[in-house]
PDB file with one MODEL, atoms N, CA, C and O in Angstrom:
MODEL        1
ATOM      1  N   UNK A   1     260.021 316.960 172.920  1.00  0.00           N
ATOM      2  CA  UNK A   1     259.262 316.692 171.718  1.00  0.00           C
ATOM      3  C   UNK A   1     260.065 315.796 170.778  1.00  0.00           C
ATOM      4  O   UNK A   1     259.554 314.807 170.253  1.00  0.00           O
ATOM      5  N   UNK A   2     261.313 316.155 170.580  1.00  0.00           N
ATOM      6  CA  UNK A   2     262.187 315.365 169.715  1.00  0.00           C
ATOM      7  C   UNK A   2     262.390 313.971 170.304  1.00  0.00           C
ATOM      8  O   UNK A   2     262.439 312.976 169.581  1.00  0.00           O
ATOM      9  N   UNK A   3     262.504 313.922 171.602  1.00  0.00           N
ATOM     10  CA  UNK A   3     262.697 312.634 172.273  1.00  0.00           C
ATOM     11  C   UNK A   3     261.512 311.705 172.014  1.00  0.00           C
ATOM     12  O   UNK A   3     261.706 310.518 171.753  1.00  0.00           O
ATOM     13  N   UNK A   4     260.312 312.224 172.081  1.00  0.00           N
ATOM     14  CA  UNK A   4     259.120 311.409 171.824  1.00  0.00           C
ATOM     15  C   UNK A   4     259.072 310.927 170.383  1.00  0.00           C
ATOM     16  O   UNK A   4     258.698 309.782 170.128  1.00  0.00           O
ATOM     17  N   UNK A   5     259.447 311.788 169.428  1.00  0.00           N
ATOM     18  CA  UNK A   5     259.458 311.398 168.017  1.00  0.00           C
ATOM     19  C   UNK A   5     260.481 310.300 167.769  1.00  0.00           C
ATOM     20  O   UNK A   5     260.211 309.352 167.031  1.00  0.00           O
ATOM     21  N   UNK A   6     261.651 310.423 168.381  1.00  0.00           N
ATOM     22  CA  UNK A   6     262.684 309.389 168.229  1.00  0.00           C
ATOM     23  C   UNK A   6     262.208 308.083 168.841  1.00  0.00           C
ATOM     24  O   UNK A   6     262.384 307.018 168.249  1.00  0.00           O
ATOM     25  N   UNK A   7     261.614 308.155 170.005  1.00  0.00           N
ATOM     26  CA  UNK A   7     261.125 306.959 170.689  1.00  0.00           C
ATOM     27  C   UNK A   7     260.062 306.250 169.845  1.00  0.00           C
ATOM     28  O   UNK A   7     260.085 305.026 169.718  1.00  0.00           O
ATOM     29  N   UNK A   8     259.134 307.016 169.272  1.00  0.00           N
ATOM     30  CA  UNK A   8     258.069 306.409 168.479  1.00  0.00           C
ATOM     31  C   UNK A   8     258.593 305.844 167.172  1.00  0.00           C
ATOM     32  O   UNK A   8     258.089 304.823 166.704  1.00  0.00           O
ATOM     33  N   UNK A   9     259.585 306.475 166.573  1.00  0.00           N
ATOM     34  CA  UNK A   9     260.113 305.969 165.309  1.00  0.00           C
ATOM     35  C   UNK A   9     260.933 304.697 165.511  1.00  0.00           C
ATOM     36  O   UNK A   9     261.017 303.865 164.608  1.00  0.00           O
ATOM     37  N   UNK A  10     261.533 304.543 166.678  1.00  0.00           N
ATOM     38  CA  UNK A  10     262.349 303.352 166.940  1.00  0.00           C
ATOM     39  C   UNK A  10     261.596 302.268 167.701  1.00  0.00           C
ATOM     40  O   UNK A  10     262.177 301.230 168.020  1.00  0.00           O
ATOM     41  N   UNK A  11     260.339 302.478 167.993  1.00  0.00           N
ATOM     42  CA  UNK A  11     259.570 301.531 168.792  1.00  0.00           C
ATOM     43  C   UNK A  11     259.462 300.160 168.113  1.00  0.00           C
ATOM     44  O   UNK A  11     259.529 299.144 168.804  1.00  0.00           O
ATOM     45  N   UNK A  12     259.301 300.097 166.817  1.00  0.00           N
ATOM     46  CA  UNK A  12     259.136 298.821 166.113  1.00  0.00           C
ATOM     47  C   UNK A  12     260.445 298.152 165.741  1.00  0.00           C
ATOM     48  O   UNK A  12     260.452 296.992 165.331  1.00  0.00           O
ATOM     49  N   UNK A  13     261.540 298.859 165.877  1.00  0.00           N
ATOM     50  CA  UNK A  13     262.846 298.313 165.502  1.00  0.00           C
ATOM     51  C   UNK A  13     263.391 297.480 166.654  1.00  0.00           C
ATOM     52  O   UNK A  13     263.321 297.896 167.810  1.00  0.00           O
ATOM     53  N   UNK A  14     263.931 296.311 166.344  1.00  0.00           N
ATOM     54  CA  UNK A  14     264.501 295.459 167.381  1.00  0.00           C
ATOM     55  C   UNK A  14     265.808 296.010 167.908  1.00  0.00           C
ATOM     56  O   UNK A  14     266.455 296.840 167.268  1.00  0.00           O
ATOM     57  N   UNK A  15     266.183 295.546 169.065  1.00  0.00           N
ATOM     58  CA  UNK A  15     267.448 295.986 169.646  1.00  0.00           C
ATOM     59  C   UNK A  15     268.588 295.122 169.115  1.00  0.00           C
ATOM     60  O   UNK A  15     268.383 294.266 168.253  1.00  0.00           O
ATOM     61  N   UNK A  16     269.787 295.355 169.637  1.00  0.00           N
ATOM     62  CA  UNK A  16     270.962 294.650 169.126  1.00  0.00           C
ATOM     63  C   UNK A  16     270.894 293.146 169.374  1.00  0.00           C
ATOM     64  O   UNK A  16     271.553 292.382 168.668  1.00  0.00           O
ATOM     65  N   UNK A  17     270.122 292.706 170.350  1.00  0.00           N
ATOM     66  CA  UNK A  17     270.027 291.278 170.623  1.00  0.00           C
ATOM     67  C   UNK A  17     269.090 290.587 169.635  1.00  0.00           C
ATOM     68  O   UNK A  17     269.220 289.387 169.393  1.00  0.00           O
ATOM     69  N   UNK A  18     268.160 291.330 169.071  1.00  0.00           N
ATOM     70  CA  UNK A  18     267.244 290.750 168.089  1.00  0.00           C
ATOM     71  C   UNK A  18     267.824 290.802 166.686  1.00  0.00           C
ATOM     72  O   UNK A  18     267.542 289.923 165.872  1.00  0.00           O
ATOM     73  N   UNK A  19     268.626 291.811 166.389  1.00  0.00           N
ATOM     74  CA  UNK A  19     269.126 291.995 165.028  1.00  0.00           C
ATOM     75  C   UNK A  19     270.487 291.359 164.801  1.00  0.00           C
ATOM     76  O   UNK A  19     270.917 291.238 163.654  1.00  0.00           O
ATOM     77  N   UNK A  20     271.174 290.950 165.853  1.00  0.00           N
ATOM     78  CA  UNK A  20     272.509 290.365 165.715  1.00  0.00           C
ATOM     79  C   UNK A  20     272.388 288.898 165.300  1.00  0.00           C
ATOM     80  O   UNK A  20     271.547 288.169 165.827  1.00  0.00           O
ATOM     81  N   UNK A  21     273.225 288.468 164.359  1.00  0.00           N
ATOM     82  CA  UNK A  21     273.187 287.082 163.889  1.00  0.00           C
ATOM     83  C   UNK A  21     273.676 286.084 164.917  1.00  0.00           C
ATOM     84  O   UNK A  21     273.213 284.943 164.940  1.00  0.00           O
ATOM     85  N   UNK A  22     274.592 286.487 165.758  1.00  0.00           N
ATOM     86  CA  UNK A  22     275.142 285.587 166.774  1.00  0.00           C
ATOM     87  C   UNK A  22     274.159 285.386 167.921  1.00  0.00           C
ATOM     88  O   UNK A  22     274.243 284.387 168.637  1.00  0.00           O
ATOM     89  N   UNK A  23     273.234 286.313 168.105  1.00  0.00           N
ATOM     90  CA  UNK A  23     272.314 286.248 169.243  1.00  0.00           C
ATOM     91  C   UNK A  23     271.483 284.974 169.243  1.00  0.00           C
ATOM     92  O   UNK A  23     271.164 284.448 170.309  1.00  0.00           O
ATOM     93  N   UNK A  24     271.126 284.471 168.066  1.00  0.00           N
ATOM     94  CA  UNK A  24     270.310 283.257 167.987  1.00  0.00           C
ATOM     95  C   UNK A  24     271.077 282.032 168.472  1.00  0.00           C
ATOM     96  O   UNK A  24     270.480 281.088 168.987  1.00  0.00           O
ATOM     97  N   UNK A  25     272.390 282.045 168.310  1.00  0.00           N
ATOM     98  CA  UNK A  25     273.200 280.883 168.703  1.00  0.00           C
ATOM     99  C   UNK A  25     274.005 281.145 169.971  1.00  0.00           C
ATOM    100  O   UNK A  25     274.950 280.414 170.267  1.00  0.00           O
ATOM    101  N   UNK A  26     273.641 282.168 170.709  1.00  0.00           N
ATOM    102  CA  UNK A  26     274.421 282.552 171.892  1.00  0.00           C
ATOM    103  C   UNK A  26     274.456 281.445 172.932  1.00  0.00           C
ATOM    104  O   UNK A  26     275.493 281.218 173.555  1.00  0.00           O
ATOM    105  N   UNK A  27     273.338 280.751 173.132  1.00  0.00           N
ATOM    106  CA  UNK A  27     273.316 279.687 174.136  1.00  0.00           C
ATOM    107  C   UNK A  27     274.246 278.545 173.773  1.00  0.00           C
ATOM    108  O   UNK A  27     274.785 277.881 174.658  1.00  0.00           O
ATOM    109  N   UNK A  28     274.441 278.307 172.489  1.00  0.00           N
ATOM    110  CA  UNK A  28     275.340 277.238 172.054  1.00  0.00           C
ATOM    111  C   UNK A  28     276.800 277.601 172.299  1.00  0.00           C
ATOM    112  O   UNK A  28     277.645 276.714 172.420  1.00  0.00           O
ATOM    113  N   UNK A  29     277.103 278.886 172.374  1.00  0.00           N
ATOM    114  CA  UNK A  29     278.476 279.331 172.580  1.00  0.00           C
ATOM    115  C   UNK A  29     278.909 279.235 174.041  1.00  0.00           C
ATOM    116  O   UNK A  29     280.104 279.263 174.334  1.00  0.00           O
ATOM    117  N   UNK A  30     277.955 279.123 174.952  1.00  0.00           N
ATOM    118  CA  UNK A  30     278.271 279.039 176.377  1.00  0.00           C
ATOM    119  C   UNK A  30     278.653 277.617 176.764  1.00  0.00           C
ATOM    120  O   UNK A  30     278.171 276.659 176.159  1.00  0.00           O
ATOM    121  N   UNK A  31     279.512 277.474 177.763  1.00  0.00           N
ATOM    122  CA  UNK A  31     279.836 276.125 178.236  1.00  0.00           C
ATOM    123  C   UNK A  31     278.599 275.472 178.851  1.00  0.00           C
ATOM    124  O   UNK A  31     277.712 276.168 179.346  1.00  0.00           O
ATOM    125  N   UNK A  32     278.534 274.145 178.823  1.00  0.00           N
ATOM    126  CA  UNK A  32     277.333 273.461 179.322  1.00  0.00           C
ATOM    127  C   UNK A  32     277.085 273.647 180.817  1.00  0.00           C
ATOM    128  O   UNK A  32     275.937 273.589 181.257  1.00  0.00           O
ATOM    129  N   UNK A  33     278.117 273.865 181.591  1.00  0.00           N
ATOM    130  CA  UNK A  33     277.946 274.001 183.042  1.00  0.00           C
ATOM    131  C   UNK A  33     277.934 275.463 183.491  1.00  0.00           C
ATOM    132  O   UNK A  33     278.338 275.778 184.611  1.00  0.00           O
ATOM    133  N   UNK A  34     277.473 276.346 182.618  1.00  0.00           N
ATOM    134  CA  UNK A  34     277.505 277.776 182.930  1.00  0.00           C
ATOM    135  C   UNK A  34     276.646 278.109 184.143  1.00  0.00           C
ATOM    136  O   UNK A  34     277.004 278.978 184.937  1.00  0.00           O
ATOM    137  N   UNK A  35     275.506 277.420 184.292  1.00  0.00           N
ATOM    138  CA  UNK A  35     274.637 277.707 185.436  1.00  0.00           C
ATOM    139  C   UNK A  35     275.337 277.352 186.741  1.00  0.00           C
ATOM    140  O   UNK A  35     275.238 278.092 187.719  1.00  0.00           O
ATOM    141  N   UNK A  36     276.045 276.224 186.762  1.00  0.00           N
ATOM    142  CA  UNK A  36     276.787 275.827 187.963  1.00  0.00           C
ATOM    143  C   UNK A  36     277.905 276.827 188.254  1.00  0.00           C
ATOM    144  O   UNK A  36     278.181 277.138 189.413  1.00  0.00           O
ATOM    145  N   UNK A  37     278.543 277.327 187.199  1.00  0.00           N
ATOM    146  CA  UNK A  37     279.597 278.323 187.385  1.00  0.00           C
ATOM    147  C   UNK A  37     279.023 279.621 187.956  1.00  0.00           C
ATOM    148  O   UNK A  37     279.637 280.245 188.821  1.00  0.00           O
ATOM    149  N   UNK A  38     277.854 280.023 187.476  1.00  0.00           N
ATOM    150  CA  UNK A  38     277.207 281.222 188.013  1.00  0.00           C
ATOM    151  C   UNK A  38     276.868 281.045 189.482  1.00  0.00           C
ATOM    152  O   UNK A  38     277.079 281.953 190.285  1.00  0.00           O
ATOM    153  N   UNK A  39     276.343 279.881 189.834  1.00  0.00           N
ATOM    154  CA  UNK A  39     275.980 279.623 191.231  1.00  0.00           C
ATOM    155  C   UNK A  39     277.227 279.660 192.108  1.00  0.00           C
ATOM    156  O   UNK A  39     277.214 280.251 193.188  1.00  0.00           O
ATOM    157  N   UNK A  40     278.308 279.024 191.641  1.00  0.00           N
ATOM    158  CA  UNK A  40     279.549 279.013 192.420  1.00  0.00           C
ATOM    159  C   UNK A  40     280.114 280.425 192.556  1.00  0.00           C
ATOM    160  O   UNK A  40     280.573 280.808 193.632  1.00  0.00           O
ATOM    161  N   UNK A  41     280.083 281.195 191.476  1.00  0.00           N
ATOM    162  CA  UNK A  41     280.590 282.570 191.527  1.00  0.00           C
ATOM    163  C   UNK A  41     279.751 283.426 192.463  1.00  0.00           C
ATOM    164  O   UNK A  41     280.285 284.238 193.219  1.00  0.00           O
ATOM    165  N   UNK A  42     278.441 283.246 192.410  1.00  0.00           N
ATOM    166  CA  UNK A  42     277.555 284.005 193.287  1.00  0.00           C
ATOM    167  C   UNK A  42     277.849 283.682 194.749  1.00  0.00           C
ATOM    168  O   UNK A  42     277.863 284.575 195.596  1.00  0.00           O
ATOM    169  N   UNK A  43     278.082 282.411 195.037  1.00  0.00           N
ATOM    170  CA  UNK A  43     278.395 282.004 196.411  1.00  0.00           C
ATOM    171  C   UNK A  43     279.732 282.598 196.861  1.00  0.00           C
ATOM    172  O   UNK A  43     279.857 283.049 198.000  1.00  0.00           O
ATOM    173  N   UNK A  44     280.728 282.600 195.973  1.00  0.00           N
ATOM    174  CA  UNK A  44     282.026 283.193 196.312  1.00  0.00           C
ATOM    175  C   UNK A  44     281.892 284.693 196.582  1.00  0.00           C
ATOM    176  O   UNK A  44     282.481 285.214 197.529  1.00  0.00           O
ATOM    177  N   UNK A  45     281.123 285.372 195.753  1.00  0.00           N
ATOM    178  CA  UNK A  45     280.923 286.810 195.952  1.00  0.00           C
ATOM    179  C   UNK A  45     280.209 287.066 197.266  1.00  0.00           C
ATOM    180  O   UNK A  45     280.551 288.003 197.988  1.00  0.00           O
ATOM    181  N   UNK A  46     279.214 286.235 197.585  1.00  0.00           N
ATOM    182  CA  UNK A  46     278.494 286.389 198.857  1.00  0.00           C
ATOM    183  C   UNK A  46     279.447 286.180 200.032  1.00  0.00           C
ATOM    184  O   UNK A  46     279.400 286.925 201.010  1.00  0.00           O
ATOM    185  N   UNK A  47     280.313 285.167 199.938  1.00  0.00           N
ATOM    186  CA  UNK A  47     281.281 284.917 201.012  1.00  0.00           C
ATOM    187  C   UNK A  47     282.254 286.078 201.167  1.00  0.00           C
ATOM    188  O   UNK A  47     282.569 286.477 202.288  1.00  0.00           O
ATOM    189  N   UNK A  48     282.733 286.624 200.047  1.00  0.00           N
ATOM    190  CA  UNK A  48     283.635 287.779 200.109  1.00  0.00           C
ATOM    191  C   UNK A  48     282.939 288.979 200.749  1.00  0.00           C
ATOM    192  O   UNK A  48     283.520 289.664 201.590  1.00  0.00           O
ATOM    193  N   UNK A  49     281.709 289.225 200.352  1.00  0.00           N
ATOM    194  CA  UNK A  49     280.952 290.343 200.910  1.00  0.00           C
ATOM    195  C   UNK A  49     280.789 290.177 202.417  1.00  0.00           C
ATOM    196  O   UNK A  49     281.004 291.119 203.179  1.00  0.00           O
ATOM    197  N   UNK A  50     280.408 288.974 202.839  1.00  0.00           N
ATOM    198  CA  UNK A  50     280.234 288.728 204.274  1.00  0.00           C
ATOM    199  C   UNK A  50     281.549 288.886 205.030  1.00  0.00           C
ATOM    200  O   UNK A  50     281.568 289.419 206.140  1.00  0.00           O
ATOM    201  N   UNK A  51     282.652 288.424 204.431  1.00  0.00           N
ATOM    202  CA  UNK A  51     283.956 288.554 205.084  1.00  0.00           C
ATOM    203  C   UNK A  51     284.343 290.018 205.245  1.00  0.00           C
ATOM    204  O   UNK A  51     284.815 290.420 206.308  1.00  0.00           O
ATOM    205  N   UNK A  52     284.146 290.820 204.197  1.00  0.00           N
ATOM    206  CA  UNK A  52     284.462 292.244 204.293  1.00  0.00           C
ATOM    207  C   UNK A  52     283.559 292.939 205.303  1.00  0.00           C
ATOM    208  O   UNK A  52     283.993 293.843 206.017  1.00  0.00           O
ATOM    209  N   UNK A  53     282.311 292.517 205.360  1.00  0.00           N
ATOM    210  CA  UNK A  53     281.381 293.101 206.326  1.00  0.00           C
ATOM    211  C   UNK A  53     281.845 292.809 207.751  1.00  0.00           C
ATOM    212  O   UNK A  53     281.837 293.697 208.603  1.00  0.00           O
ATOM    213  N   UNK A  54     282.248 291.567 208.009  1.00  0.00           N
ATOM    214  CA  UNK A  54     282.752 291.202 209.338  1.00  0.00           C
ATOM    215  C   UNK A  54     284.039 291.957 209.655  1.00  0.00           C
ATOM    216  O   UNK A  54     284.227 292.432 210.775  1.00  0.00           O
ATOM    217  N   UNK A  55     284.924 292.065 208.663  1.00  0.00           N
ATOM    218  CA  UNK A  55     286.182 292.781 208.859  1.00  0.00           C
ATOM    219  C   UNK A  55     285.921 294.250 209.177  1.00  0.00           C
ATOM    220  O   UNK A  55     286.579 294.821 210.048  1.00  0.00           O
ATOM    221  N   UNK A  56     284.970 294.864 208.481  1.00  0.00           N
ATOM    222  CA  UNK A  56     284.625 296.259 208.750  1.00  0.00           C
ATOM    223  C   UNK A  56     284.076 296.423 210.166  1.00  0.00           C
ATOM    224  O   UNK A  56     284.435 297.363 210.876  1.00  0.00           O
ATOM    225  N   UNK A  57     283.207 295.503 210.568  1.00  0.00           N
ATOM    226  CA  UNK A  57     282.647 295.571 211.923  1.00  0.00           C
ATOM    227  C   UNK A  57     283.735 295.441 212.979  1.00  0.00           C
ATOM    228  O   UNK A  57     283.735 296.170 213.971  1.00  0.00           O
ATOM    229  N   UNK A  58     284.653 294.518 212.768  1.00  0.00           N
ATOM    230  CA  UNK A  58     285.741 294.337 213.739  1.00  0.00           C
ATOM    231  C   UNK A  58     286.641 295.558 213.793  1.00  0.00           C
ATOM    232  O   UNK A  58     287.074 295.969 214.870  1.00  0.00           O
ATOM    233  N   UNK A  59     286.926 296.141 212.629  1.00  0.00           N
ATOM    234  CA  UNK A  59     287.763 297.346 212.600  1.00  0.00           C
ATOM    235  C   UNK A  59     287.070 298.502 213.325  1.00  0.00           C
ATOM    236  O   UNK A  59     287.720 299.270 214.035  1.00  0.00           O
ATOM    237  N   UNK A  60     285.757 298.625 213.147  1.00  0.00           N
ATOM    238  CA  UNK A  60     285.021 299.674 213.859  1.00  0.00           C
ATOM    239  C   UNK A  60     285.049 299.444 215.362  1.00  0.00           C
ATOM    240  O   UNK A  60     285.211 300.390 216.133  1.00  0.00           O
ATOM    241  N   UNK A  61     284.894 298.193 215.783  1.00  0.00           N
ATOM    242  CA  UNK A  61     284.948 297.900 217.221  1.00  0.00           C
ATOM    243  C   UNK A  61     286.335 298.184 217.783  1.00  0.00           C
ATOM    244  O   UNK A  61     286.463 298.690 218.898  1.00  0.00           O
ATOM    245  N   UNK A  62     287.383 297.858 217.008  1.00  0.00           N
ATOM    246  CA  UNK A  62     288.748 298.150 217.464  1.00  0.00           C
ATOM    247  C   UNK A  62     288.962 299.651 217.594  1.00  0.00           C
ATOM    248  O   UNK A  62     289.594 300.110 218.546  1.00  0.00           O
ATOM    249  N   UNK A  63     288.441 300.416 216.645  1.00  0.00           N
ATOM    250  CA  UNK A  63     288.588 301.876 216.701  1.00  0.00           C
ATOM    251  C   UNK A  63     287.848 302.435 217.911  1.00  0.00           C
ATOM    252  O   UNK A  63     288.352 303.326 218.596  1.00  0.00           O
ATOM    253  N   UNK A  64     286.660 301.915 218.171  1.00  0.00           N
ATOM    254  CA  UNK A  64     285.908 302.374 219.347  1.00  0.00           C
ATOM    255  C   UNK A  64     286.640 302.037 220.640  1.00  0.00           C
ATOM    256  O   UNK A  64     286.719 302.863 221.550  1.00  0.00           O
ATOM    257  N   UNK A  65     287.175 300.818 220.718  1.00  0.00           N
ATOM    258  CA  UNK A  65     287.930 300.426 221.919  1.00  0.00           C
ATOM    259  C   UNK A  65     289.161 301.294 222.086  1.00  0.00           C
ATOM    260  O   UNK A  65     289.508 301.681 223.202  1.00  0.00           O
ATOM    261  N   UNK A  66     289.823 301.601 220.978  1.00  0.00           N
ATOM    262  CA  UNK A  66     291.014 302.440 221.043  1.00  0.00           C
ATOM    263  C   UNK A  66     290.663 303.831 221.566  1.00  0.00           C
ATOM    264  O   UNK A  66     291.386 304.391 222.391  1.00  0.00           O
ATOM    265  N   UNK A  67     289.563 304.381 221.087  1.00  0.00           N
ATOM    266  CA  UNK A  67     289.137 305.704 221.569  1.00  0.00           C
ATOM    267  C   UNK A  67     288.771 305.641 223.047  1.00  0.00           C
ATOM    268  O   UNK A  67     289.098 306.552 223.808  1.00  0.00           O
ATOM    269  N   UNK A  68     288.096 304.573 223.454  1.00  0.00           N
ATOM    270  CA  UNK A  68     287.740 304.430 224.869  1.00  0.00           C
ATOM    271  C   UNK A  68     288.987 304.264 225.734  1.00  0.00           C
ATOM    272  O   UNK A  68     289.067 304.823 226.827  1.00  0.00           O
ATOM    273  N   UNK A  69     289.956 303.497 225.245  1.00  0.00           N
ATOM    274  CA  UNK A  69     291.207 303.334 225.993  1.00  0.00           C
ATOM    275  C   UNK A  69     291.944 304.659 226.128  1.00  0.00           C
ATOM    276  O   UNK A  69     292.512 304.949 227.181  1.00  0.00           O
ATOM    277  N   UNK A  70     291.939 305.465 225.068  1.00  0.00           N
ATOM    278  CA  UNK A  70     292.597 306.771 225.128  1.00  0.00           C
ATOM    279  C   UNK A  70     291.914 307.661 226.163  1.00  0.00           C
ATOM    280  O   UNK A  70     292.578 308.377 226.912  1.00  0.00           O
ATOM    281  N   UNK A  71     290.596 307.612 226.197  1.00  0.00           N
ATOM    282  CA  UNK A  71     289.856 308.398 227.187  1.00  0.00           C
ATOM    283  C   UNK A  71     290.186 307.928 228.601  1.00  0.00           C
ATOM    284  O   UNK A  71     290.397 308.739 229.503  1.00  0.00           O
ATOM    285  N   UNK A  72     290.228 306.600 228.783  1.00  0.00           N
ATOM    286  CA  UNK A  72     290.558 306.056 230.100  1.00  0.00           C
ATOM    287  C   UNK A  72     291.957 306.469 230.539  1.00  0.00           C
ATOM    288  O   UNK A  72     292.160 306.842 231.695  1.00  0.00           O
ATOM    289  N   UNK A  73     292.921 306.405 229.623  1.00  0.00           N
ATOM    290  CA  UNK A  73     294.290 306.793 229.968  1.00  0.00           C
ATOM    291  C   UNK A  73     294.373 308.280 230.284  1.00  0.00           C
ATOM    292  O   UNK A  73     295.119 308.685 231.176  1.00  0.00           O
ATOM    293  N   UNK A  74     293.617 309.089 229.565  1.00  0.00           N
ATOM    294  CA  UNK A  74     293.607 310.521 229.839  1.00  0.00           C
ATOM    295  C   UNK A  74     293.053 310.798 231.234  1.00  0.00           C
ATOM    296  O   UNK A  74     293.617 311.599 231.980  1.00  0.00           O
ATOM    297  N   UNK A  75     291.962 310.146 231.583  1.00  0.00           N
ATOM    298  CA  UNK A  75     291.392 310.317 232.923  1.00  0.00           C
ATOM    299  C   UNK A  75     292.343 309.797 233.998  1.00  0.00           C
ATOM    300  O   UNK A  75     292.482 310.405 235.059  1.00  0.00           O
ATOM    301  N   UNK A  76     292.991 308.679 233.721  1.00  0.00           N
ATOM    302  CA  UNK A  76     293.945 308.109 234.668  1.00  0.00           C
ATOM    303  C   UNK A  76     295.112 309.064 234.887  1.00  0.00           C
ATOM    304  O   UNK A  76     295.571 309.245 236.015  1.00  0.00           O
ATOM    305  N   UNK A  77     295.596 309.679 233.795  1.00  0.00           N
ATOM    306  CA  UNK A  77     296.682 310.652 233.901  1.00  0.00           C
ATOM    307  C   UNK A  77     296.277 311.872 234.713  1.00  0.00           C
ATOM    308  O   UNK A  77     297.078 312.403 235.481  1.00  0.00           O
ATOM    309  N   UNK A  78     295.034 312.317 234.546  1.00  0.00           N
ATOM    310  CA  UNK A  78     294.553 313.468 235.311  1.00  0.00           C
ATOM    311  C   UNK A  78     294.423 313.125 236.792  1.00  0.00           C
ATOM    312  O   UNK A  78     294.685 313.969 237.649  1.00  0.00           O
ATOM    313  N   UNK A  79     294.022 311.899 237.097  1.00  0.00           N
ATOM    314  CA  UNK A  79     293.877 311.481 238.493  1.00  0.00           C
ATOM    315  C   UNK A  79     295.223 311.352 239.192  1.00  0.00           C
ATOM    316  O   UNK A  79     295.303 311.533 240.407  1.00  0.00           O
ATOM    317  N   UNK A  80     296.283 311.044 238.448  1.00  0.00           N
ATOM    318  CA  UNK A  80     297.608 310.892 239.042  1.00  0.00           C
ATOM    319  C   UNK A  80     298.216 312.231 239.426  1.00  0.00           C
ATOM    320  O   UNK A  80     299.159 312.245 240.217  1.00  0.00           O
ATOM    321  N   UNK A  81     297.750 313.319 238.929  1.00  0.00           N
ATOM    322  CA  UNK A  81     298.328 314.633 239.221  1.00  0.00           C
ATOM    323  C   UNK A  81     298.022 315.066 240.575  1.00  0.00           C
ATOM    324  O   UNK A  81     298.434 316.152 240.983  1.00  0.00           O
TER     325      UNK A  81
ENDMDL
END
């Protein structure tokens, strides 16, 4: 009940982006090539993500091979007895 009253009383009030004096000039404060920087950063993050994904896959395959090799050696040891 209190939550609804608070929500209704604050419904007409602007948020910090509307009431802040700097908010109107925020675009002027950014460097002119900000969009290009965002695109480059996004591409770098995508490349890092893909690299970690590949590294994780390779590590999992190595772990599986290691377990299979251990099983093979165990069977080989049993056959030698």
